[in-house]
N, C-alpha and C positions, 0 to 999 in steps of 0.2 A: 504494500499499499504506499503511495507517495505522501511524504510529509515535508512540508516547506518550512523554512526558517528565515528569520531576518533579525540581525543583530544591530543595536544601536548602543552608543556610549562606549566607554572604555577606550582601548588604544588597539588599533589593528597592527599586525594581522591577527585574526581569530582562528582558533581551532576548535572542533566540536566533537563530542561523543554523543551519539544518538542511539538510544535503544541498545546500549552496552557496545556499540560499534563506533570506531574512529574513522572508518573508510567504507565506501561502497564500490559498487561496480565501476563507478567513474574515478575512483581514486579516494585520497583523504577528504574527509569534511572539512572545509574551511571557507573563509570569506564572509562578507557580511550578509549574504543571502544565498539560497540554493534549495535543493530537493534531495532528500534521502528516501530510499526505498526500504522500508522496514518490513520484517516478516510478521506473519499472524500467529507463529508459534510462540511459546513461552521462551524468552531469550534469557531468563535469569540465571541460568546455568553457564552462561558465557558463549559468545559467538565471535567469529572473525570472517573476514572476506578473503578467499583464495582467488586470484585471477583467472585461474583455469576452471575451477569447479563452482565458483559462487560462494554463497553464503555457507559456513560450516558451523555446526553446533557442538559444543564440547559434550553435551549429553543429548540422549535422544529426544528430539523435539516433541513436545506434547501439544497437539493441535486438537482444540475442541471449542465449542460455542462458549461465549463468555466475554466480559469486559477485560480490555487490555489497556495498560497505561503505557505510554511512550515518554520516556524522560530524555530531555537534551540538556547537556551541560556545555556551555562555551567558556573558553579561557582566552583571555586577551594577551598582548604582548608582554604586559607586566605581571602576568600570572594571576590577575583577578578573575573570579568565576561568577557566573550567574546560571540559573537553570529555569526550565519551563517544563510542562507536562501537558499532555493531550490524551483524552480517553476515547476510545472507539470500541465498538462491539464486533466481535468476530462471529460470523454465522457459518457453521459447518454444514456441508451439504451431505446428506444421508439418503439412503434409498434401498439398501440390500436388506433382505430378510435376517432378523438377528441383531441389526444395528440398534443402539441404545441412545435415547435422548435423555440426558442427565437432568434431574429434578430442577425446576426453575430456569432452565436455559432454553433458547430460542434456536431452532434449526430450520434449514430449508429442506423439506422431505419431498422427494419427487417433484420438486419445482414450486412447492407452496410452503408458506411459513407455519410453523407449529411450536408451541412452547409446552414443555412438560410441566405439569403442576408441581407445586412446591414440595409436596410430600411423597411424590412417587417418581421413579424412573419409569421410562416408557420403552417398551420393546417393539419393533416393527415386526409385524407377522407377514406371513405369505399372502399372495393375491389369489383370488377366486373369482372365476368368471360366473356371473349370475345367468343361468340358463332362462330362456324365454319359453313360456308355455303357450299354447295355442290361445290366440286372443287375449294375450297378456295385456293387462291394463297399465302395467308399469312402463313408462316411456324409455327408461333406462335399463331395462333387462338386456342381458347380454354384455353390459359393461363390467369390467374387472373391479372388484372391491378388495382393499386391503385392510387388515386389522391392526390396531395400535393399542397394546395392552399395558395396563398398570401393572408393574413388576410387584409380585408378592400377593396380589389379590386378583379374583376373577372378574375383571372389569376393564372396560375400554371402549373405543370407538371403532367403527369401520367407515372408510371414506372411498369414494370413487377414485380410482387411480388416475383417471384423465385430468381431473380438475381439482381434486381434493375436496369436493362437496360431501357433506355428511350424508352417509347411507344409513346408519344405526348407531345405537349405543348399547352397551350390556353392562350389568343388568339395568333395567329401567328403574325409575325411583321408586315405584310402587313394589316391584319385586324385590329390591334391595331393603326396603323397610320391613317388609314381611320376613325376608330371610336373615337379616342381620340386626334388626332393631336398632339400638341406640348407636351401633357402630356403623350404620349405613350412612349417617350424615357426612363424614369426611371423605367417604368413597364417592358419594354422589357429588359432593362439591368439587372433588378432583376431576371427575369426568366432565363435569359443567365447565370448569376452568380450561380444560383442554379443548372443549369444543369452542369456547369464547376466543381462545388464542389464535384460531385458524385465520391465516392471512394478515395478522397483525405483527408490527415490528416489535422488537424487545422492550421491555419496560425501561424507563429512565433509571440510571443508576442511583441506588439508595431507596427506590421505591419498593 
């Protein structure tokens, strides 16, 4: 992702360290303004730029949805420093059966946005084509439906694969109330939250 900088004050020349890196593909970071390309993975374990292979991570890079803070430190000719930070949200794209959405994080799943509820991770299930019966009243019979289940409980939603529209949920609220009593409420709320999140951007940081 491109991150631009502009330095004022102090005494040139300036050198910079941006997201733990002092250089990028174009060479050392320096000057009063410029653009750095930062990675979406966690860089806290240390990174550097190799002119032949590009960015190298000191530890296996962890890439997942979530907030990332990019920190920049500028040093002037006298050794004085200043720093600034910017936050952005990394959205990981998923779509394979068995992929897991971590609780509270937003993903792009088969082209559409979905946020896992705060209390549960979500596992992507396999697709199933809905067969059409003779004179079937359902205009979407024949479309493939995918399941997205809350991990640890038998609950979730099914979405049309083509556009992410809601097909169904399980269990419905009445069934949950009858089967689980007082324990049904958090599960029902979790399923509701997952449905409400469809197509929506991540929540603001701290919300």
